[in-house]
DSSP file (Angstrom, degrees, kcal/mol; ACC not computed):
  #  RESIDUE AA STRUCTURE BP1 BP2  ACC     N-H-->O    O-->H-N    N-H-->O    O-->H-N    TCO  KAPPA ALPHA  PHI   PSI    X-CA   Y-CA   Z-CA
    1    1 A X     >        0   0    0      0, 0.0     4,-2.3     0, 0.0     5,-0.2   0.000 360.0 360.0 360.0 -72.4   63.1   63.1  118.1
    2    2 A X  H  >  +     0   0    0      1,-0.2     4,-2.3     2,-0.2     5,-0.2   0.909 360.0  46.3 -67.3 -42.2   62.0   66.0  120.2
    3    3 A X  H  > S+     0   0    0      1,-0.2     4,-1.3     2,-0.2    -1,-0.2   0.883 113.3  49.9 -62.8 -40.6   61.6   64.1  123.5
    4    4 A X  H  4>S+     0   0    0      2,-0.2     5,-2.0     1,-0.2     3,-0.2   0.931 113.7  43.7 -70.7 -41.5   64.9   62.4  123.1
    5    5 A X  H ><5S+     0   0    0     -4,-2.3     3,-1.7     1,-0.2    -2,-0.2   0.883 111.4  54.9 -71.1 -35.7   66.9   65.6  122.3
    6    6 A X  H 3<5S+     0   0    0     -4,-2.3    -1,-0.2     1,-0.3    -2,-0.2   0.807 101.8  58.0 -61.6 -30.8   65.2   67.5  125.1
    7    7 A X  T 3<5S-     0   0    0     -4,-1.3    -1,-0.3    -3,-0.2    -2,-0.2   0.235 120.5-113.4 -81.4  10.5   66.3   64.8  127.4
    8    8 A X  T < 5 +     0   0    0     -3,-1.7     2,-0.7     1,-0.2    -3,-0.2   0.666  69.0 144.8  63.3  23.5   69.9   65.6  126.4
    9    9 A X      < +     0   0    0     -5,-2.0     2,-0.3    -6,-0.2    -1,-0.2  -0.831  24.4 165.5 -88.5 111.0   70.4   62.2  124.6
   10   10 A X        -     0   0    0     -2,-0.7     2,-0.1    -3,-0.1    13,-0.1  -0.918  41.3-103.5-130.1 153.1   72.6   63.1  121.6
   11   11 A X        -     0   0    0     -2,-0.3    11,-0.2     1,-0.1    12,-0.2  -0.448  45.4-112.0 -64.5 148.4   74.7   61.1  119.1
   12   12 A X  S    S+     0   0    0     -2,-0.1     2,-0.1    10,-0.1    -1,-0.1  -0.463  75.0  23.5 -81.9 157.2   78.4   61.2  119.8
   13   13 A X  S    S-     0   0    0     -2,-0.1     9,-1.9     6,-0.0    10,-0.4  -0.445  95.8 -33.8  89.6-163.8   80.7   63.1  117.5
   14   14 A X  B     -A   21   0A   0      7,-0.3     7,-0.3    -2,-0.1     3,-0.1  -0.666  27.3-150.0-104.2 150.1   80.3   65.8  114.9
   15   15 A X  S    S+     0   0    0      5,-3.8     2,-0.3    -2,-0.3     6,-0.1   0.736  85.9  13.1 -87.3 -25.3   77.4   66.7  112.6
   16   16 A X  S >  S-     0   0    0      4,-0.8     3,-1.0     1,-0.0    -1,-0.1  -0.851  83.1 -99.4-142.9 176.4   79.8   68.1  110.0
   17   17 A X  T 3  S+     0   0    0     -2,-0.3    -1,-0.0     1,-0.2    -3,-0.0   0.624 111.9  70.1 -79.1 -11.5   83.5   68.3  109.0
   18   18 A X  T 3  S-     0   0    0      2,-0.1    -1,-0.2     1,-0.0     0, 0.0   0.589 119.3-102.0 -81.2  -7.8   83.8   71.8  110.6
   19   19 A X    <   +     0   0    0     -3,-1.0     2,-0.6     1,-0.3    -2,-0.1   0.573  64.5 156.7 102.3   9.1   83.5   70.3  114.1
   20   20 A X        -     0   0    0     -6,-0.1    -5,-3.8     1,-0.0    -4,-0.8  -0.597  35.5-142.2 -65.2 112.2   79.9   71.1  115.0
   21   21 A X  B >   -A   14   0A   0     -2,-0.6     3,-1.1    -7,-0.3     4,-0.4  -0.431  15.3-125.4 -82.0 153.3   79.0   68.6  117.5
   22   22 A X  G >  S+     0   0    0     -9,-1.9     3,-1.4     1,-0.2    -1,-0.1   0.866 112.2  61.3 -58.9 -35.2   75.5   66.9  117.8
   23   23 A X  G 3  S+     0   0    0    -10,-0.4    -1,-0.2     1,-0.3    -9,-0.1   0.743  97.3  57.9 -68.2 -18.0   75.4   68.1  121.4
   24   24 A X  G <  S+     0   0    0     -3,-1.1     2,-0.5     2,-0.1    -1,-0.3   0.617  84.1  94.8 -89.4  -4.6   75.6   71.8  120.3
   25   25 A X  S <  S-     0   0    0     -3,-1.4     6,-0.1    -4,-0.4     7,-0.0  -0.753  75.2-135.4 -86.7 129.4   72.4   71.5  118.2
   26   26 A X        -     0   0    0     -2,-0.5     2,-0.2     4,-0.2     8,-0.1  -0.164  19.9-105.0 -74.0 171.9   69.4   72.7  120.2
   27   27 A X  S >  S+     0   0    0    -22,-0.1     3,-0.7     3,-0.1    -1,-0.1  -0.556  77.3  14.4 -94.7 163.3   66.1   70.8  120.3
   28   28 A X  G >  S-     0   0    0      1,-0.2     3,-1.4    -2,-0.2     4,-0.4  -0.320 122.4 -22.8  77.9-157.4   63.0   71.9  118.6
   29   29 A X  G >  S+     0   0    0      1,-0.3     3,-0.9     2,-0.2     4,-0.5   0.727 126.7  71.7 -63.9 -22.6   62.6   74.5  115.9
   30   30 A X  G X> S+     0   0    0     -3,-0.7     3,-0.9     1,-0.2     4,-0.8   0.772  84.4  69.7 -67.1 -21.5   65.9   76.2  117.0
   31   31 A X  H <> S+     0   0    0     -3,-1.4     4,-2.2     1,-0.2     3,-0.5   0.826  85.5  69.0 -66.7 -31.4   67.7   73.1  115.5
   32   32 A X  H <4 S+     0   0    0     -3,-0.9    -1,-0.2    -4,-0.4    -2,-0.2   0.846 102.9  42.2 -56.2 -34.5   66.8   74.3  112.0
   33   33 A X  H <4 S+     0   0    0     -3,-0.9    -1,-0.2    -4,-0.5    -2,-0.2   0.719 116.1  49.9 -85.5 -18.3   69.1   77.3  112.3
   34   34 A X  H  < S+     0   0    0     -4,-0.8     2,-0.3    -3,-0.5    -2,-0.2   0.765  89.3  88.3 -89.4 -25.5   71.9   75.3  113.9
   35   35 A X  S  < S-     0   0    0     -4,-2.2     5,-0.1     1,-0.1   -19,-0.0  -0.548  91.3-104.2 -76.1 134.5   72.1   72.5  111.5
   36   36 A X    >>  -     0   0    0     -2,-0.3     4,-1.8     1,-0.1     3,-0.5  -0.159  28.2-115.6 -56.0 146.6   74.4   73.2  108.5
   37   37 A X  H 3> S+     0   0    0      1,-0.2     4,-2.3     2,-0.2     5,-0.2   0.869 115.8  52.9 -54.8 -38.7   72.7   74.0  105.2
   38   38 A X  H 3> S+     0   0    0      1,-0.2     4,-2.4     2,-0.2    -1,-0.2   0.832 106.0  54.1 -71.3 -27.2   74.0   70.9  103.5
   39   39 A X  H <> S+     0   0    0     -3,-0.5     4,-1.8     2,-0.2    -1,-0.2   0.884 109.3  47.1 -67.9 -36.7   72.7   68.8  106.3
   40   40 A X  H  X S+     0   0    0     -4,-1.8     4,-2.4     2,-0.2    -2,-0.2   0.905 112.6  50.9 -66.8 -42.7   69.2   70.3  105.8
   41   41 A X  H  X S+     0   0    0     -4,-2.3     4,-2.7     1,-0.2     5,-0.2   0.907 107.2  53.0 -60.7 -43.8   69.6   69.7  102.1
   42   42 A X  H  X S+     0   0    0     -4,-2.4     4,-2.7     1,-0.2    -1,-0.2   0.903 109.8  47.7 -64.6 -37.2   70.5   66.1  102.7
   43   43 A X  H  X S+     0   0    0     -4,-1.8     4,-2.4     2,-0.2    -2,-0.2   0.920 112.2  49.8 -64.4 -42.5   67.4   65.5  104.8
   44   44 A X  H  X S+     0   0    0     -4,-2.4     4,-2.4     2,-0.2    -2,-0.2   0.908 113.0  46.8 -62.2 -44.0   65.2   67.2  102.2
   45   45 A X  H  X S+     0   0    0     -4,-2.7     4,-3.1     2,-0.2     5,-0.2   0.952 112.9  49.7 -63.2 -52.1   66.7   65.0   99.4
   46   46 A X  H  X S+     0   0    0     -4,-2.7     4,-2.3     1,-0.2    -2,-0.2   0.914 111.9  47.0 -59.5 -42.0   66.4   61.8  101.5
   47   47 A X  H  X S+     0   0    0     -4,-2.4     4,-2.2     2,-0.2    -1,-0.2   0.928 111.6  52.0 -67.2 -42.2   62.7   62.5  102.3
   48   48 A X  H  X S+     0   0    0     -4,-2.4     4,-2.7     2,-0.2     5,-0.3   0.944 107.5  52.2 -50.8 -51.8   62.1   63.3   98.6
   49   49 A X  H  X>S+     0   0    0     -4,-3.1     4,-2.7     1,-0.2     5,-1.0   0.904 109.6  49.5 -55.5 -41.1   63.7   60.1   97.6
   50   50 A X  I  <>S+     0   0    0     -4,-2.3     5,-3.1     1,-0.2     4,-0.3   0.882 113.6  45.5 -69.2 -32.8   61.4   58.2  100.0
   51   51 A X  I  <5S+     0   0    0     -4,-2.2    -2,-0.2     3,-0.2    -1,-0.2   0.869 121.6  37.2 -73.6 -37.1   58.3   60.0   98.7
   52   52 A X  I  <5S+     0   0    0     -4,-2.7    -2,-0.2    -5,-0.2    -3,-0.2   0.839 132.2  19.5 -85.2 -36.6   59.2   59.5   95.0
   53   53 A X  I  <5S+     0   0    0     -4,-2.7     3,-0.3    -5,-0.3    -3,-0.2   0.868 129.6  29.5 -99.9 -49.5   60.8   56.0   95.0
   54   54 A X  I   <S+     0   0    0     -5,-1.0     2,-0.3    -4,-0.3    -3,-0.2   0.942 118.9  41.8 -89.4 -53.4   59.8   54.1   98.1
   55   55 A X  S   <S+     0   0    0     -5,-3.1     2,-0.2    -6,-0.1    -1,-0.2  -0.117  81.3 134.8 -95.8  37.5   56.4   55.2   99.2
   56   56 A X        -     0   0    0     -3,-0.3     2,-0.8    -2,-0.3    -4,-0.1  -0.538  60.2-115.4 -82.1 153.7   54.7   55.5   95.9
   57   57 A X        -     0   0    0     -2,-0.2     2,-0.7    12,-0.0    11,-0.1  -0.800  24.7-158.7 -89.7 113.1   51.3   54.2   95.2
   58   58 A X    >>  -     0   0    0     -2,-0.8     3,-1.7     1,-0.0     4,-0.5  -0.827  27.2-121.0 -93.5 116.6   51.5   51.3   92.6
   59   59 A X  T 34 S+     0   0    0     -2,-0.7    -1,-0.0     1,-0.2    -2,-0.0  -0.341  92.3  19.7 -62.2 130.8   48.0   51.1   91.0
   60   60 A X  T 34 S+     0   0    0      2,-0.1    -1,-0.2    -2,-0.0    -3,-0.0   0.343 106.3  81.4  94.3  -4.1   46.4   47.6   91.4
   61   61 A X  T <4 S+     0   0    0     -3,-1.7     2,-0.2     6,-0.1    10,-0.2   0.676  70.7  87.3-105.4 -15.7   48.6   46.5   94.4
   62   62 A X     <  -     0   0    0     -4,-0.5    -2,-0.1     1,-0.1     3,-0.1  -0.558  58.9-153.4 -86.6 144.1   46.8   48.2   97.3
   63   63 A X  S    S+     0   0    0     -2,-0.2     2,-0.3     1,-0.2    -1,-0.1   0.680  82.6   3.9 -82.3 -16.7   44.0   46.7   99.3
   64   64 A X  S >  S-     0   0    0      3,-0.0     3,-1.7     0, 0.0    -1,-0.2  -0.954  98.1 -69.6-158.1 163.4   42.7   50.1  100.3
   65   65 A X  T 3  S+     0   0    0     -2,-0.3     3,-0.1     1,-0.3    -2,-0.0  -0.413 121.3  25.9 -64.2 135.4   43.5   53.8   99.7
   66   66 A X  T 3  S+     0   0    0      1,-0.2     2,-1.2    -2,-0.1    -1,-0.3   0.436  81.0 138.2  92.1   1.4   46.8   54.7  101.4
   67   67 A X    <   +     0   0    0     -3,-1.7     3,-0.3     1,-0.2    -1,-0.2  -0.673  19.9 168.1 -81.7 100.9   48.1   51.1  101.2
   68   68 A X        +     0   0    0     -2,-1.2    -1,-0.2     1,-0.2   -12,-0.1   0.158  40.0 109.1-101.4  19.6   51.7   51.8  100.2
   69   69 A X    >   -     0   0    0      1,-0.1     3,-2.0     2,-0.1    -1,-0.2   0.911  54.4-167.4 -64.8 -41.2   53.2   48.2  100.8
   70   70 A X  T 3  S-     0   0    0     -3,-0.3     3,-0.1     1,-0.3    -1,-0.1   0.808  73.6 -49.7  64.6  24.0   53.5   47.7   97.0
   71   71 A X  T 3  S+     0   0    0      1,-0.4    -1,-0.3   -10,-0.2     2,-0.2   0.516 130.5  72.0  89.7  -0.7   54.1   43.9   97.5
   72   72 A X  S <  S+     0   0    0     -3,-2.0    -1,-0.4     1,-0.2     0, 0.0  -0.760  72.2  46.1-133.1 179.2   56.8   44.6  100.2
   73   73 A X        +     0   0    0     -2,-0.2    -1,-0.2    -3,-0.1    -2,-0.1   0.925  61.8 155.6  54.3  57.5   57.0   45.7  103.9
   74   74 A X    >   -     0   0    0     -3,-0.1     3,-1.5    -5,-0.1    -1,-0.1   0.910  22.7-171.6 -82.9 -43.9   54.0   43.4  105.0
   75   75 A X  T 3  S-     0   0    0      1,-0.2    -1,-0.0     2,-0.1    -2,-0.0   0.816  75.2 -54.4  52.0  34.6   54.9   43.1  108.7
   76   76 A X  T >  S+     0   0    0      1,-0.0     3,-1.8     3,-0.0     4,-0.3   0.535  96.2 137.1  85.6   6.6   52.2   40.4  109.1
   77   77 A X  G X   +     0   0    0     -3,-1.5     3,-1.5     1,-0.3    -2,-0.1   0.832  69.0  58.1 -59.1 -36.9   49.3   42.4  107.7
   78   78 A X  G 3  S+     0   0    0      1,-0.3    -1,-0.3     7,-0.0    -3,-0.0   0.629  98.4  63.1 -72.6  -9.7   48.0   39.4  105.7
   79   79 A X  G <  S+     0   0    0     -3,-1.8     2,-0.3     2,-0.0    -1,-0.3   0.542  84.8  93.6 -85.8  -5.6   47.8   37.3  108.9
   80   80 A X  S <  S-     0   0    0     -3,-1.5    -4,-0.0    -4,-0.3    -3,-0.0  -0.628  79.8-115.0 -89.2 150.0   45.2   39.6  110.4
   81   81 A X     >  -     0   0    0     -2,-0.3     4,-2.4     1,-0.1     5,-0.2  -0.209  32.6-105.1 -69.7 165.1   41.4   38.9  110.1
   82   82 A X  H  > S+     0   0    0      1,-0.2     4,-2.2     2,-0.2     5,-0.2   0.889 124.9  52.7 -62.1 -37.2   39.2   41.4  108.1
   83   83 A X  H  > S+     0   0    0      2,-0.2     4,-2.2     1,-0.2    -1,-0.2   0.896 109.9  47.5 -68.2 -40.8   37.9   42.7  111.5
   84   84 A X  H  > S+     0   0    0      2,-0.2     4,-2.8     1,-0.2     5,-0.2   0.923 111.5  50.6 -58.7 -46.7   41.5   43.2  112.7
   85   85 A X  H  X S+     0   0    0     -4,-2.4     4,-2.1     2,-0.2    -2,-0.2   0.893 110.7  48.1 -61.4 -42.9   42.4   45.0  109.6
   86   86 A X  H  X S+     0   0    0     -4,-2.2     4,-2.2     1,-0.2    -1,-0.2   0.936 112.1  50.6 -59.0 -49.5   39.4   47.3  109.8
   87   87 A X  H  X S+     0   0    0     -4,-2.2     4,-2.0     1,-0.2    -2,-0.2   0.908 110.9  47.5 -62.0 -43.4   40.2   48.1  113.4
   88   88 A X  H  X S+     0   0    0     -4,-2.8     4,-1.8     1,-0.2    -1,-0.2   0.849 110.9  51.7 -68.8 -33.5   43.9   48.9  112.6
   89   89 A X  H  X S+     0   0    0     -4,-2.1     4,-1.9    -5,-0.2    -1,-0.2   0.896 109.5  50.3 -65.0 -40.3   42.9   51.2  109.7
   90   90 A X  H  X S+     0   0    0     -4,-2.2     4,-2.5     2,-0.2    -2,-0.2   0.855 108.0  53.2 -67.8 -38.4   40.5   53.0  112.0
   91   91 A X  H  X S+     0   0    0     -4,-2.0     4,-1.3     2,-0.2    -1,-0.2   0.910 110.7  47.8 -63.7 -40.7   43.3   53.5  114.6
   92   92 A X  H  <>S+     0   0    0     -4,-1.8     5,-2.2     2,-0.2     6,-0.5   0.874 110.6  49.5 -66.9 -37.6   45.5   55.0  112.0
   93   93 A X  H ><5S+     0   0    0     -4,-1.9     3,-1.4     1,-0.2     5,-0.2   0.920 110.5  51.7 -66.5 -44.7   42.9   57.3  110.7
   94   94 A X  H 3<5S+     0   0    0     -4,-2.5    -1,-0.2     1,-0.3    -2,-0.2   0.760 106.6  54.5 -63.3 -24.8   42.2   58.4  114.3
   95   95 A X  T 3<5S-     0   0    0     -4,-1.3    -1,-0.3    -5,-0.1    -2,-0.2   0.506 115.2-118.0 -79.8  -9.2   45.9   59.1  114.7
   96   96 A X  T < 5S+     0   0    0     -3,-1.4    -3,-0.2    -4,-0.3    -2,-0.1   0.727  81.2 118.3  77.4  20.8   45.8   61.3  111.7
   97   97 A X      <       0   0    0     -5,-2.2    -4,-0.2     1,-0.1    -5,-0.1   0.396 360.0 360.0-101.5   3.9   48.3   59.2  109.7
   98   98 A X              0   0    0     -6,-0.5    -5,-0.1    -5,-0.2    -1,-0.1   0.368 360.0 360.0-131.9 360.0   46.1   58.3  106.8
């Protein structure tokens, strides 16, 4: 996000029907005041949907606390050895993502 927009890489076209172009939106925190209110609301609602519907913790399906796969989105986790799984969980904890 931030590195890409700071490098002046933007989507073509407009962000809204009034003609505000993606190129006119600044990078960083300044973008919050430049994005139309309905766009911010759309992002907030989408993230809320992900939190409530997709990334919920279904009891009894996780191998460990924070396992939100819920029987989907495996990406090969079950092919790792127990030692590899422990290492990958430690990497995530050290990155502050769990």
